[in-house]
C-alpha positions as CSV (number, residue, x, y, z in Angstrom):
1,M,17.2,-9.6,-11.4
2,A,20.5,-7.5,-10.9
3,V,21.8,-8.9,-14.3
4,R,18.6,-7.7,-16.0
5,L,18.7,-4.3,-14.4
6,D,22.4,-4.0,-15.3
7,R,21.6,-4.9,-19.0
8,G,18.9,-2.5,-19.1
9,A,21.1,0.3,-17.8
10,R,23.7,-0.6,-20.4
11,L,21.0,-0.3,-23.1
12,R,19.9,3.2,-21.9
13,R,23.6,4.5,-21.9
14,I,23.9,3.1,-25.4
15,A,20.7,4.8,-26.6
16,S,21.6,8.0,-24.8
17,S,24.8,8.5,-26.9
18,R,24.6,10.0,-30.2
19,S,25.9,7.1,-32.1
20,G,23.8,4.7,-30.0
21,F,20.7,6.7,-30.8
22,V,21.4,6.6,-34.4
23,A,22.0,3.0,-34.5
24,L,18.7,2.5,-32.4
25,A,16.8,4.7,-35.0
26,A,18.3,2.9,-37.9
27,A,17.3,-0.6,-36.4
28,L,13.8,0.7,-35.8
29,Y,13.3,1.9,-39.3
30,L,14.7,-1.2,-40.8
31,A,12.3,-3.2,-38.8
32,A,9.6,-0.9,-40.1
33,G,10.7,-1.6,-43.6
34,V,10.5,-5.4,-42.8
35,S,7.2,-4.9,-41.5
36,A,6.0,-3.0,-44.6
37,T,7.1,-5.7,-46.9
38,W,6.2,-8.5,-44.6
39,P,5.7,-11.6,-45.4
40,R,7.1,-11.1,-48.9
41,V,10.5,-10.1,-47.6
42,A,10.9,-13.4,-45.6
43,D,9.6,-15.6,-48.5
44,S,11.3,-14.1,-51.5
45,F,14.1,-11.7,-50.5
46,T,16.7,-13.5,-52.8
47,S,14.4,-14.9,-55.4
48,D,11.7,-12.4,-56.5
49,F,11.3,-8.6,-56.8
50,L,9.6,-7.0,-53.9
51,A,7.1,-5.2,-56.1
52,G,3.4,-5.2,-57.4
53,G,2.9,-9.1,-57.6
54,A,1.9,-9.4,-61.2
55,P,2.3,-12.9,-62.7
56,G,5.0,-13.6,-65.1
57,Y,3.8,-16.7,-66.6
58,G,7.2,-18.3,-66.9
59,A,9.1,-15.1,-67.7
60,A,9.7,-11.7,-65.9
61,A,6.5,-10.1,-64.5
62,A,5.8,-6.8,-66.0
63,G,5.6,-3.7,-63.9
64,D,7.0,-0.2,-63.3
65,H,9.7,-1.8,-60.8
66,L,11.4,-3.2,-63.9
67,Q,11.5,0.3,-65.6
68,V,13.1,1.7,-62.4
69,T,15.5,-1.2,-62.1
70,Y,16.6,-0.7,-65.7
71,H,17.2,3.1,-65.0
72,Y,19.1,2.4,-61.8
73,W,21.2,-0.4,-63.5
74,L,22.0,1.9,-66.4
75,V,24.0,4.4,-64.2
76,G,26.5,1.7,-63.2
77,H,26.7,0.2,-66.5
78,Q,27.5,3.4,-68.3
79,L,30.1,4.3,-65.7
80,E,31.8,0.9,-66.1
81,H,32.2,1.5,-69.8
82,G,33.3,5.1,-69.4
83,R,30.2,6.6,-70.7
84,A,27.9,9.4,-69.4
85,P,25.5,7.8,-66.7
86,W,22.8,10.2,-67.6
87,R,22.5,8.7,-71.0
88,D,20.4,5.6,-72.2
89,P,22.0,4.3,-75.5
90,Y,19.7,1.4,-76.0
91,T,16.2,2.8,-75.9
92,F,14.1,4.0,-78.9
93,R,17.0,3.5,-81.3
94,P,17.6,4.5,-84.0
95,E,14.6,6.7,-84.3
96,S,15.8,8.9,-81.3
97,K,19.1,10.2,-80.0
98,P,20.3,8.7,-76.6
99,L,17.6,9.6,-74.0
100,L,18.4,11.2,-70.6
101,N,18.3,8.6,-67.8
102,L,16.6,10.9,-65.4
103,Q,15.3,8.0,-63.2
104,G,18.8,6.8,-62.6
105,W,19.4,9.9,-60.3
106,P,20.3,9.7,-57.5
107,F,19.6,6.0,-56.5
108,G,21.4,4.4,-59.4
109,L,24.7,5.1,-57.5
110,P,24.0,2.9,-54.5
111,F,22.2,0.4,-56.6
112,W,25.4,0.0,-58.7
113,P,27.6,-1.8,-56.1
114,L,24.6,-3.7,-54.5
115,D,24.0,-5.1,-58.1
116,A,27.5,-6.0,-58.5
117,L,27.8,-7.8,-55.2
118,F,24.3,-9.5,-54.9
119,G,22.6,-9.3,-58.4
120,T,19.7,-7.4,-59.6
121,V,16.9,-8.9,-57.5
122,V,18.7,-8.7,-54.0
123,A,20.0,-5.2,-55.1
124,W,16.3,-4.0,-55.6
125,N,15.0,-5.6,-52.5
126,A,18.0,-4.4,-50.3
127,L,17.7,-0.8,-51.5
128,A,14.0,-0.8,-50.9
129,L,14.6,-1.6,-47.1
130,L,17.5,0.8,-47.0
131,L,15.3,3.6,-48.2
132,Y,13.1,2.9,-45.4
133,V,15.8,3.5,-43.1
134,A,16.8,6.7,-44.9
135,A,13.3,8.1,-44.8
136,G,13.0,7.6,-41.1
137,L,16.3,8.9,-40.2
138,L,16.0,12.0,-42.3
139,A,12.7,12.8,-41.0
140,C,13.7,12.1,-37.5
141,A,17.0,14.4,-37.9
142,W,14.8,17.1,-39.3
143,L,12.4,17.0,-36.3
144,R,15.4,17.0,-33.9
145,E,16.6,20.1,-35.4
146,L,13.2,21.7,-34.7
147,G,14.0,21.1,-31.0
148,L,11.9,17.9,-30.5
149,P,13.2,15.4,-28.0
150,R,14.3,12.0,-29.3
151,G,11.3,9.9,-28.5
152,P,8.9,12.1,-30.5
153,A,11.4,12.7,-33.4
154,L,11.6,8.8,-33.5
155,V,7.7,8.6,-33.8
156,G,7.8,11.3,-36.5
157,G,10.3,9.5,-38.5
158,L,8.3,6.3,-38.2
159,A,5.1,8.1,-39.4
160,F,6.9,9.3,-42.5
161,A,8.8,6.2,-43.2
162,L,5.6,4.0,-42.9
163,A,3.1,6.5,-44.6
164,P,1.0,4.3,-46.7
165,Y,1.1,6.6,-49.7
166,R,4.8,6.7,-49.6
167,A,5.0,3.1,-49.1
168,N,2.7,2.4,-52.0
169,Q,4.7,4.6,-54.2
170,S,7.8,2.6,-53.2
171,V,6.4,-0.7,-54.5
172,G,7.4,0.1,-58.1
173,H,7.4,3.8,-58.6
174,L,10.3,6.2,-58.1
175,L,8.1,8.7,-56.3
176,G,8.4,6.8,-52.9
177,P,12.1,6.7,-52.9
178,I,12.6,10.4,-54.1
179,S,10.2,11.6,-51.4
180,I,13.1,11.2,-48.9
181,L,14.8,14.3,-50.5
182,L,11.9,16.3,-48.9
183,P,13.2,15.8,-45.2
184,L,16.7,16.1,-46.4
185,T,16.1,19.4,-47.9
186,L,14.4,20.9,-44.7
187,L,17.1,19.2,-42.6
188,A,19.8,21.0,-44.6
189,F,18.0,24.2,-44.2
190,E,17.8,23.8,-40.4
191,R,21.5,22.9,-40.2
192,A,22.4,25.9,-42.3
193,R,20.9,28.1,-39.7
194,R,23.8,27.1,-37.4
195,G,26.3,28.2,-39.9
196,G,28.1,26.7,-43.0
197,W,27.5,27.2,-46.6
198,G,27.8,23.5,-47.3
199,W,24.3,22.9,-45.7
200,L,22.7,25.4,-48.1
201,V,24.5,23.7,-51.1
202,L,23.0,20.4,-50.0
203,A,19.6,21.8,-49.5
204,A,19.7,23.4,-53.1
205,A,21.0,20.1,-54.6
206,S,18.5,18.0,-52.8
207,L,15.8,20.2,-53.9
208,A,16.9,20.3,-57.6
209,S,17.3,16.5,-57.6
210,I,13.5,16.1,-57.4
211,P,12.9,17.4,-60.9
212,L,16.2,16.0,-62.2
213,S,15.1,12.6,-61.3
214,G,12.0,13.0,-63.5
215,Q,9.5,13.6,-60.6
216,V,8.4,17.0,-62.1
217,H,4.8,16.8,-60.5
218,L,6.2,16.5,-57.0
219,A,8.6,19.3,-57.7
220,L,5.6,21.6,-58.5
221,G,4.8,21.4,-54.9
222,A,8.0,20.7,-53.2
223,I,9.7,23.7,-54.7
224,P,7.4,26.3,-53.3
225,F,6.9,24.3,-50.0
226,A,10.6,24.1,-49.4
227,C,11.3,27.7,-50.3
228,A,8.4,28.9,-48.0
229,Y,9.8,26.8,-45.3
230,G,13.2,28.4,-45.7
231,I,11.8,31.8,-45.7
232,V,9.8,31.3,-42.5
233,R,12.8,29.6,-40.7
234,A,15.4,32.1,-42.1
235,R,17.1,34.4,-39.5
236,R,19.9,36.1,-41.5
237,P,20.3,37.4,-45.1
238,R,22.7,34.6,-45.9
239,E,20.1,32.0,-45.3
240,L,17.5,34.0,-47.5
241,F,20.2,34.2,-50.1
242,G,20.4,30.3,-49.8
243,V,16.6,29.9,-50.3
244,V,16.7,32.1,-53.5
245,S,19.6,30.0,-54.7
246,A,17.8,26.8,-54.1
247,L,14.7,28.3,-55.8
248,V,16.8,29.2,-58.9
249,L,18.5,25.9,-59.2
250,A,15.4,23.8,-58.7
251,V,13.5,25.9,-61.3
252,A,16.4,25.6,-63.7
253,A,16.3,22.0,-63.2
254,G,12.6,21.7,-63.9
255,V,13.0,23.9,-67.2
256,L,15.9,21.6,-68.3
257,V,13.9,18.5,-67.9
258,Q,11.0,20.2,-69.6
259,R,13.0,21.5,-72.6
260,T,15.2,18.3,-73.1
261,S,12.5,15.7,-72.4
262,I,8.9,16.8,-72.1
263,S,8.7,19.3,-74.8
264,R,10.0,16.8,-77.4
265,S,7.8,14.0,-76.3
266,V,4.3,12.5,-76.8
267,L,3.5,14.4,-73.6
268,A,4.3,17.8,-75.1
269,G,0.6,18.7,-75.5
270,G,-0.3,17.8,-71.9
271,R,-2.9,15.5,-70.6
272,S,-6.6,15.7,-70.8
273,L,-8.9,16.5,-68.0
274,H,-10.7,13.3,-68.6
275,A,-7.4,11.5,-68.0
276,V,-7.1,13.3,-64.6
277,E,-10.6,12.4,-63.7
278,H,-9.8,8.7,-64.1
279,Y,-7.2,8.9,-61.5
280,S,-8.9,11.3,-59.0
281,A,-9.3,10.1,-55.5
282,T,-12.4,10.5,-53.3
283,V,-12.8,11.6,-49.8
284,G,-13.3,7.9,-48.7
285,D,-9.9,6.9,-50.2
286,F,-8.1,8.8,-47.4
287,V,-9.5,6.3,-44.8
288,A,-9.6,3.1,-46.9
289,R,-6.7,0.8,-45.9
290,R,-7.2,-1.7,-48.4
291,K,-5.8,-1.0,-51.9
292,S,-8.2,-1.0,-54.9
293,E,-6.4,1.1,-57.5
294,T,-2.7,1.9,-57.1
295,E,-2.7,5.5,-58.3
296,K,-5.9,6.4,-56.0
297,Y,-4.4,4.9,-52.8
298,V,-4.2,7.9,-50.5
299,F,-4.8,6.2,-47.1
300,V,-3.4,8.4,-44.2
301,G,-4.4,6.3,-41.3
302,W,-7.1,6.7,-38.7
303,L,-5.2,7.8,-35.7
304,T,-2.6,9.8,-37.6
305,P,-4.8,12.6,-38.9
306,I,-6.3,13.3,-35.4
307,A,-3.0,13.3,-33.8
308,A,-1.6,15.5,-36.5
309,L,-4.7,18.0,-35.9
310,A,-3.8,18.0,-32.2
311,G,-0.2,18.6,-33.0
312,L,-1.2,21.7,-35.2
313,V,-3.3,23.1,-32.2
314,L,-0.4,22.7,-29.9
315,L,2.2,24.2,-32.2
316,W,0.0,27.2,-32.6
317,R,-0.5,27.7,-28.9
318,E,3.2,27.5,-28.5
319,G,3.6,30.6,-30.5
320,R,5.0,29.0,-33.6
321,Q,2.4,30.1,-35.9
322,G,4.7,30.3,-39.0
323,L,5.7,26.7,-38.7
324,A,2.1,25.8,-37.9
325,W,0.9,27.4,-41.1
326,L,3.5,25.5,-43.2
327,L,2.9,22.1,-41.8
328,G,-0.9,22.6,-41.8
329,L,-1.2,23.8,-45.4
330,G,1.6,21.3,-46.4
331,A,-0.7,18.5,-45.2
332,L,-4.0,20.0,-46.3
333,V,-3.3,21.4,-49.9
334,P,-1.8,18.0,-51.3
335,M,-4.9,16.3,-49.9
336,L,-7.3,18.6,-51.5
337,L,-5.5,18.4,-54.9
338,A,-5.4,14.6,-54.7
339,L,-9.2,14.6,-55.1
340,G,-8.5,15.9,-58.7
341,T,-11.8,16.8,-60.6
342,N,-13.7,15.6,-57.5
343,L,-12.7,19.1,-56.1
344,P,-14.5,21.8,-58.0
345,L,-11.6,24.2,-57.6
346,Y,-9.2,21.6,-59.5
347,T,-10.6,22.3,-63.0
348,A,-10.1,26.1,-62.7
349,V,-6.3,25.4,-61.4
350,W,-5.9,23.0,-64.3
351,H,-7.0,25.7,-67.0
352,A,-5.3,28.5,-65.2
353,F,-1.8,26.8,-64.3
354,K,-0.2,25.3,-67.4
355,P,2.2,22.9,-65.5
356,F,-0.8,21.1,-64.1
357,R,-1.9,20.1,-67.5
358,Y,0.9,17.5,-67.7
359,P,0.4,15.1,-64.8
360,R,-2.6,12.8,-65.1
361,V,-2.3,11.5,-61.5
362,P,-3.3,14.4,-59.1
363,E,-2.2,12.5,-56.0
364,R,1.6,13.1,-56.8
365,L,2.0,15.7,-54.3
366,M,0.9,13.5,-51.4
367,P,4.6,12.9,-50.1
368,I,4.5,16.6,-48.9
369,A,1.3,15.8,-46.8
370,C,2.8,12.6,-45.5
371,L,5.9,14.6,-44.2
372,C,3.8,17.5,-42.7
373,L,1.3,14.9,-41.0
374,A,4.4,13.0,-39.5
375,G,5.9,16.3,-38.3
376,L,2.6,17.2,-36.7
377,V,2.2,14.0,-35.1
378,A,5.6,14.3,-33.5
379,F,4.7,17.7,-32.0
380,A,1.6,16.1,-30.4
381,V,3.6,13.2,-29.0
382,A,6.2,15.7,-27.6
383,R,3.5,17.3,-25.5
384,L,2.0,14.1,-24.2
385,S,5.6,12.8,-23.2
386,E,6.8,15.8,-21.3
387,R,6.1,13.6,-18.0
388,R,6.7,10.2,-19.4
389,A,9.7,10.6,-21.8
390,L,10.2,6.9,-22.4
391,L,6.6,5.4,-22.0
392,V,4.6,7.7,-24.2
393,P,6.9,7.5,-27.3
394,A,7.2,3.8,-26.9
395,I,3.4,3.4,-26.8
396,A,3.2,5.9,-29.7
397,L,5.6,3.9,-31.9
398,A,3.4,0.9,-31.4
399,L,0.1,2.7,-32.0
400,F,1.3,4.5,-35.2
401,G,3.2,1.7,-36.5
402,A,-0.3,-0.3,-36.4
403,D,-2.3,2.6,-37.7
404,L,-0.2,3.2,-40.8
405,H,0.5,-0.6,-41.6
406,A,-0.8,-1.7,-44.8
407,R,-0.1,-4.8,-47.0
408,L,1.0,-3.2,-50.3
409,Y,3.8,-5.4,-51.6
410,G,3.6,-8.7,-53.7
411,T,6.3,-10.7,-55.3
412,S,7.1,-10.3,-59.0
413,A,9.1,-12.9,-60.9
414,P,12.5,-12.0,-62.3
415,D,14.1,-14.0,-65.3
416,E,17.7,-13.9,-64.6
417,G,20.0,-15.4,-67.2
418,N,17.1,-16.2,-69.7
419,A,18.4,-18.8,-72.0
420,A,17.0,-17.2,-75.2
421,Y,18.6,-13.8,-74.5
422,A,21.8,-15.6,-73.6
423,A,22.1,-17.1,-76.9
424,L,21.4,-13.9,-78.5
425,R,24.2,-12.1,-76.5
426,G,26.9,-13.8,-78.6
427,A,25.2,-13.3,-82.0
428,P,26.3,-11.0,-84.7
429,P,25.4,-7.3,-84.5
430,G,21.9,-6.1,-85.1
431,R,19.1,-4.1,-83.4
432,L,16.4,-6.1,-81.4
433,L,12.7,-5.8,-81.8
434,E,10.3,-7.4,-79.3
435,L,6.8,-8.6,-80.0
436,P,4.1,-8.0,-79.2
437,V,4.7,-4.1,-79.9
438,F,3.3,-1.8,-77.4
439,L,3.2,2.0,-77.6
440,P,5.8,3.7,-75.5
441,D,3.6,4.6,-72.6
442,I,2.3,1.2,-72.0
443,H,3.9,-0.4,-69.0
444,Y,4.4,-3.8,-70.6
445,G,7.3,-2.4,-72.3
446,S,9.2,-2.5,-69.0
447,V,9.8,-6.2,-69.7
448,Y,11.7,-5.4,-72.8
449,Q,13.9,-3.0,-70.9
450,Y,14.6,-5.7,-68.2
451,Y,15.7,-8.2,-70.7
452,D,18.0,-5.6,-72.4
453,M,20.0,-5.6,-69.4
454,Q,21.1,-9.1,-70.4
455,V,21.5,-8.8,-74.1
456,L,22.7,-5.0,-74.4
457,R,21.5,-4.2,-77.9
458,E,19.7,-1.2,-79.3
459,R,16.0,-1.6,-79.8
460,P,13.3,0.7,-81.3
461,L,10.9,0.0,-78.5
462,G,10.9,0.9,-74.7
463,Y,8.8,2.2,-72.0
464,S,8.5,5.9,-71.1
465,T,5.6,8.3,-70.6
466,V,8.0,10.9,-72.2
467,A,8.9,9.0,-75.2
468,P,10.0,11.0,-78.3
469,V,7.2,11.5,-80.9
470,A,9.2,9.7,-83.4
471,A,9.4,6.6,-81.2
472,D,5.6,6.6,-80.8
473,R,5.2,6.8,-84.6
474,V,7.5,3.9,-85.3
475,A,5.8,1.9,-82.6
476,R,2.4,2.5,-84.3
477,R,3.7,1.2,-87.6
478,L,5.5,-1.9,-86.1
479,R,2.3,-3.0,-84.4
480,A,1.2,-4.6,-87.7
481,L,3.7,-7.3,-86.9
482,N,1.6,-8.3,-83.8
483,C,-1.1,-10.0,-85.8
484,G,1.1,-10.7,-88.9
485,R,-0.1,-7.9,-91.1
486,A,3.2,-6.5,-92.1
487,R,3.6,-6.4,-95.9
488,D,7.3,-6.4,-96.3
489,D,10.4,-6.2,-94.2
490,A,11.3,-2.6,-95.4
491,L,10.5,-1.0,-91.9
492,L,12.6,-3.5,-90.2
493,R,15.7,-3.2,-92.5
494,G,15.2,0.6,-92.4
495,L,15.5,0.5,-88.5
496,G,18.4,-1.9,-88.6
497,V,16.3,-4.8,-86.9
498,R,18.1,-8.1,-87.3
499,Y,16.6,-10.0,-84.5
500,I,12.9,-10.2,-83.1
501,A,12.1,-11.7,-79.5
502,V,8.7,-13.1,-79.4
503,H,7.4,-13.0,-75.8
504,K,4.7,-15.7,-75.6
505,P,3.3,-14.9,-72.1
506,L,2.6,-11.2,-73.3
507,F,0.6,-12.5,-76.3
508,A,-1.3,-15.0,-74.1
509,H,-2.0,-12.8,-71.0
510,T,-2.1,-9.1,-72.2
511,P,-5.5,-7.6,-72.9
512,L,-4.0,-5.3,-75.5
513,V,-3.2,-8.1,-77.8
514,P,-6.0,-10.6,-79.0
515,P,-4.7,-14.3,-78.1
516,S,-5.3,-15.3,-81.8
517,C,-2.5,-13.0,-82.9
518,R,0.1,-15.3,-81.6
519,T,0.1,-17.7,-84.5
520,K,-0.6,-15.1,-87.0
521,A,2.6,-13.4,-85.8
522,D,4.5,-16.4,-86.5
523,R,3.1,-16.9,-89.9
524,G,3.9,-13.2,-90.7
525,L,7.4,-13.5,-89.6
526,R,8.1,-16.5,-91.8
527,R,6.4,-14.6,-94.6
528,L,9.0,-11.8,-94.0
529,G,11.9,-14.1,-94.3
530,L,12.7,-14.6,-90.6
531,R,13.6,-17.9,-89.1
532,R,13.7,-19.2,-85.4
533,L,17.1,-18.9,-83.8
534,V,16.0,-20.0,-80.3
535,S,12.7,-21.8,-79.4
536,G,11.0,-24.0,-76.9
537,G,10.8,-21.6,-74.0
538,P,8.4,-18.7,-73.1
539,I,10.6,-16.5,-75.2
540,E,11.7,-17.1,-78.9
541,I,14.4,-15.5,-80.9
542,W,13.8,-15.0,-84.7
543,R,16.5,-13.7,-87.1
544,L,16.0,-11.8,-90.3
545,G,17.9,-12.9,-93.3
């Protein structure tokens, strides 16, 4: 008994120190990340991507995780070769100049050493878990700056890290990882109130990184929310100057992305309201734990919104009305907008506010709601734990961990060291085309990006919702090859294409290409004078001339 008491006292001393508390919090949020990815993380951490779980049929499984992986990888690859890490020299070539690699910022930097040490699959999976840790720690640190005790701040950090929408958008999208910049921005604003220009610089850089990473829709809400927060919390002119500076820098970053990527792309004219309608959530989706459609998944828990409402009332009664307004509206407005065309007001906003015509998924502002709900939950727990500083937070951690838990992860097969692409890597120069051909905004193109990490060749195709118009035109012309309808090889030679990779699984299991096109494509390639260079596996390589 004495030994157990001594051990417990020692643990309490460790947790009471600042470094010990950080270590405890990091362990808690790592456990949360493992819980969110369980059981897949135990079964396949070193062998498969923790992602959406689409089948690969003997090759790499298609999914947005491959697109994000490619952009992460490209940062380190470019730096290793002394080239600009924000450029993509391989995609949509030669019909386009090197594209901006927006999605590589900022997580391509930590991905680089992880990839070098452990390989692409482990690097992706390890970074996914580390981002859960970062999400929890940053939210917890922000809440501590607001004066909350350690226990309630831990609960708030957990509520943000495990927020189902944020977790779901971490499965393969970049939105989930980028959402950690929200608490980082608010934390930096709070620390700047103590003094030091460095924190204001960090707040501005963090906020500007949201549009710079390509998450422009999130930026539409994050910029006004963060600036309103800074104004409400500012005490001195210096802090207001920092808020204005952050606003100017973030808006400039958004304009830069719009001018250099969006305005010259297939998205330049915006989306139709019908496209928004397809992705609009319903009220019932907010309480539906099971995922039906990825983009409509907006589950916020059952206990969490009730506790958040209680926290809002308590915050108001404490006389912190400004913060109550911010967190209340920050939680409510994104949830209302997530309803899209199911909310009568959304159509008027879509017509009146031009930036809203570009995103087709109205739920993209939900990370703001996730953070605000987490903050309000922490304030509710703080009031309940005034007399039970250890017991109540411990119970709350268990309750909210269960309330927000959702099984969202699957495992998606990689194809490291593919034999066909390995044979092509040492072949003479020439651009590479993949069949079947997909338009640039179709996610099956992510497979081709993944394999280009192995072969390092320029290619006319790729996957991007902001692909250049010229790339879309070329892809539409090249689609004739899918069913062997190309009349000559003039387009291939004009693009500098010397090799064609035929992906059999995509012909057989993709609804966009009739299965009968597979043999027709082979006959068409022979008619154009191409010959097999590598055959026998799920991917074949053909050579022109």
